[in-house]
N, C-alpha and C positions, 0 to 999 in steps of 0.2 A: 221565699226563694228570690222574688223580684228584687227586694232590697239588697240581699246578699250579692246578687249579680251586679247591681249598681256600685256597690262598695268595691268589688273586684275591679270594675272598670275605672273607678276613681283612683285606686292604687296604681294601676297601670299608667294612668295619665300623670299623676302627681307624685308617685313614689310613696314609700312607707314613712311613718313618723310615729312618735310616741303620743302625739296629740290625738284626742278622741275624735272619731267620725260622728257627725250628727246628721239626722235626717228630718227634713221638713216637707210637708205636702199640703197642697191646696187644690180644690176641685174646679173644674169648669162648671157651667150651669146651663140648664135649658129653661128658657122662659116659657111657662105653660100658657100664659096669656098676659096682655098688658104691654104692648110694644110701642115704643116711641112716646111713652107717657112719663118716664122717669125724669127727664130733663124739663118737663112741664109741671113738675110738682105734683104729679099724679100717683097712681097706684100700679104696682106690678106684682106678679105672682110666679116667681122663679122657683126652681128646685136645684140643689147642688147635685152633681153627677158623681159616679164613682171614678170617672176618668179625670185627669188633671195633670198638674206639675209636681214632680218630686225632686227635691234637692238633696244631694249628699255634700256636706261641707266639712272643712277642717280649718281651724284657726292657723294662720301661717306666721303670726308674730311679726308681720311687716305692715307697712302702711299702704298696702296694695290689696286689691281684690282681683283674683284671677277667675275667669268663668269659661266653662266649656259646656257644650250640649251634646247629647248622644247622637243626634241625627244630622248634625252639620259639622263641617271642619273648622268652623269659626273658633278662634281663641281670642278672648278679650281680656286685657289687663287694664285695670282702672287705678289711677293715682288718686288716693283719698285726699291728697292735699289740693287737688284741682278738679273737683267733680264737674265743674261748669265748662270744661273744654268743649268747644264746638264739635269736635270730631265724635264725641260721645253721643251727641244728638243724631248723628247721621249713621250710626252703626246699623248694619243689616240685621244683626241680632245683638241684644244686650242693652239697648237704649231704655227699655222699660225698667230694667233693674237699676240703671244709674239714676233715672228719675226718682225711683223709690228711695234710693240712698239719700238724694238731695232732700226729699220731702221729710224723711226721718231726721236728718241733720237739723233741718229748720225747726223741728219740734223738740230738739234738745237731746236726741239720741246720739251716742257715740257709734260710729261705724267701725267695726272691728275688722282688721285685715284677715282675709281667709281665701282658701281655694274652694271652688264650687263646681259641681257637676250637676247639670239640669237634665231631666228626662221628662218629655211631654207625651202623654198618651191621647191627647186631644188632637183632632185635625186642625191645623192652623188655617185661619181664614174661613172657618166653617160656621161662624156665628155662635159658637159654644163658649165663648169667652176664654180662649186660650191665653189672651193677654192678661186678663184679670187673675187667672190662676198663677201666672208667672209673678205678677205684681204682689199678690197677697202672700204667697209662699216666701218671696224675697223679703217682704216687710216683716213677716213673723220671724224669719231667721235672724235678721239683723237686730230687731228689737229684743229678741231673747238674749242674744250675745251681749248687747248693750246693758240690759238689766243685770246680767250676771257680772259684768265688769264693774258695775256701779253698786253691786250688792243690793239690788232691789228685788224683793221677794214677791211682790204682787204679780199676778198673771198679766200677760200682755193683753191690752185692750184691743180686741179684734175689730170693733167698729172703727177705732182709730186707724187700724191697719188698712181697712177698706178705703178710708178717706185718703191715706197716703198713696194707695194704688191709683185712685182717681186723680190725685194731684199730679202724679207722674204722667198719666196719659194726657191730661189737659195741658199742663204747663211745660212739660219736657218733650212730649211727642206730638203735640198739636192737634189732639182729637178732643173736641169739646163734649165729652161723654157725661152721662148721668152717673148715678151711684149704684144702680141695680147690680151690675155684673160683679163688681168688687164686693158688695154687701153679701150677695149670695155665696160667693167663693169663701168669704170669711165666716159667715154665720149659718151656713146650711146644716141640716141635720137629716140623717138617714130616715127614710120613710115619712118625710115631711116636705111640704112646700112652704115658702115664706111669703106671707102677705105683707107688703112693705108700702107704707105711706111715705113717698119720697120727699115730701115737704117737711113733715113733722119728724121724720126718721123714727117713726113708731112701727113696730113689726109684730107679727103674730106667727108662730109656727103652727101650721095647719096640717093635721094628719092626712096623709095621702094614701087612701085605701083604694087600690086599683081593682080589687075584686075579680081576679081572673083575667085582667088586661095587662098589657105591656106598654111601656113607652118606647116607641120606635122612632129614632132620629134618622132622617134620610138626608144625605149630603148631595147637593147639586153637583159638587166637584167643580163649580165655578167659584173661584176664590174671590172674596171681596177684601177691600182695604178701607177701613172707616175713614182714614185721613184723605183718601183720594175719591171716596164716594160722595154722594150728595147729602151726607148726614148733616153737615153744618148748614147747608142750604135749607133743609127742612126745619132745622132748629130756628133759623132766622125767620122763616115764614110763620112759624108758631108765635114767635115773639111779636111780629107785626100784628097778628090777629089778637093777641092778648092786649096789646096797647089800645086797640080799638074797643074791645069789650070792657076794659077797665074804666073807660069813660062812662059806660052804661052801668057798670057794677063796681063802684069805687071801693067796696070792701074786699074785693078779690086781690090777691097778691100773685097769683099764677093761674094757669088754666085749670090746674087740679082743684082749685077752690070753687069752680063754677059747675053747678049741677046741670043735668040735661034740661030741666024745666027752665032755669035761668037762661041757658044758651038759646033755647027755642024762642024765648021771649025777645031776645036782643040780637039774634044772629043777623038780622037784616042790616045791621050797622056795618057789617063786613061786605063791602061791594066787590072786592077782588075775588073772583071765582076760585082761583088756586088757593089763596089763603083760607077761604071759607072751607074748602075741602079738607085742608090739613087740620084745621081746628075742629071740624065736625068729627073727624076720626078720633082725635084725642079725647074729646068730651064723652063720646059714646064708648070708647075703649075703656076709659076709667069705669064707666057704668058696668061694662061686661066683666071687669075684674071683680067688682063688688058682688055681682050675681054669681060669678064662678066660685068665690070663696064660700058663699052660702050653699051653693049646690054641693060642693065637695064636703063641707061640714055635715051635710045631710046624706052623704053617700050617693048623690044623684049624678052618676057619670054621664047619663044620656043627655041631661040638660047642659052639663059642662061641655060635652062634645059639640053640641049645637052652637054654643057660644064661641068655641074655637073656630068653627067654620065661618061664623059671622065676622070674627076678628080678621081672618085672612082676607075675606071679601073686602073689608074696609081698607086694609093695608094695600090691597091691589088697586082698588078703584078710587079711593080718596087720598091715601097717603102716597101712593104710586112708588113703592119701594120693593116691588116683587120682581117683575120681569118674567120672561117666558119660562125659565127653568123652574123657579119657585112655584109659579102658577100651575105648571104641568104637574109637579109633584103633589101639590095640595089638592087641586081639583080632581085629578085622577084617583088619588087616594080616597077621597070622599065617596067615590062611586063603588069602592071595593067592599065585599062582605066583611063584617066583623069590625069595621072602622067606625068608632064613635065620633071622632073629630080629627081634623088635620089642618095645620096652619104653618106659615113661615115662623121662624123664631130667630131672634137677633136683629141686626140692623137692616138686613135685606140686601138687595143687589147681589144675589148669590148667597152662599151659605146653606142653611139647613131648614127642613121642616120638622115639626114634631107631630106625631100621630099617637092617638090612644087606640090600640088594636086588641081585640079579644085574643087571648093566648092561642086558642086553637086555629086562628086564622093568620098568625104571624108569618109562617112559611109561605102561604099562598100570597099574602100581601107583598112580601119581598119579591117573589118570583114575578108576579103580574106587573107590579110597579116598575121593576127593573126593565122588563121587556117594553112596556109602553114608553117610558122615559127615553130609553136608548134609541128606540125607533124614531121618536119625534125630535130629540135634541142632537143625537149623533154620537153620544158617548154615554157610558153607564153612570148611574149614581152609586153611592155606597151607603151601607146601612149599619147602624149601631143599635142593638137592642140592649139598653142599659138600665141600671137601677139608680135610685137616689143614693147619695153618699153624705159623708160628714164634711164640715167646713175645715178651714185651715187648722193645722195641728202639727206638733212635733211627734214623730214616730219613734218611740223609745225602743 
């Protein structure tokens, strides 16, 4: 029914045509553990959600792409002969898509003119990778049309689509992001989490058996913007720390190569207290990811929950990317009955927490956390009780 409604909206906006309507979708993600490790060549453990971006499109046989979205009045028309126009970089909405078109074009794909309607079911600025969902669904749509135009029968390489999304965000939108968000959006699988080694780009789909528990995502409703946050500053601090450690450990190519034992042996070389805190978080967060994967492979949710709590503590005290809103949600959640673990997820400075809550306690969890947060912060949070979903795909 949802897809049928979108198609009706599309026809109202763009009119009828004999050309076929196509539907592409890609999910957001929740990172279960492993925060700010991806751009350090470390390990992450995200899961794709059922919420995300859906695109209804139709080829228009012109050299233009027209884009609309269901929840904004914005109408964007892109000239495929001049994708590098400066005005496209400054769009309020639509710049991620243009960046993806450029990335695909550089890889040899033909961008086919079409009319597009986007619908997003993820909260924007909530740390659930709404941008990656837009990027991956866009990349998949244009790559599919290009392959058909050039009579290529091989399936679209979804890992390549993830990298196109990352290129858009880095080179077109100015956010020096890692690969985790786009990778999870492209490669996710229902009832699984993804263990990803961000240096080697090796991954493993790990069954996610919640055994009577639910994933509850709580939104601070304080929106963040990666480009305007201190994301790039944190990345620079990690790079400084690595350059110091590399002199002590020449075989290392990134922080993700350095074990806890090696770090403890050589950490005294880092004399800047702030840089030391940032690097300490990354080294131990990588270790928590590895322990989490083993715990979940063994069905040990209790241990996983404790690792989540430790992760939030590190992100708050060492990496300093939480703030009052996220700390209130995580620390108050950890006190509630039926909660195995709770931590911030995403880049921080606003956004969401993720909690593992026993099913019979979910209603009580929402009621009590809503009351406590609203009393302390002055406005209410919002809650999503979601399930895992599949990665980017065409919906036939």
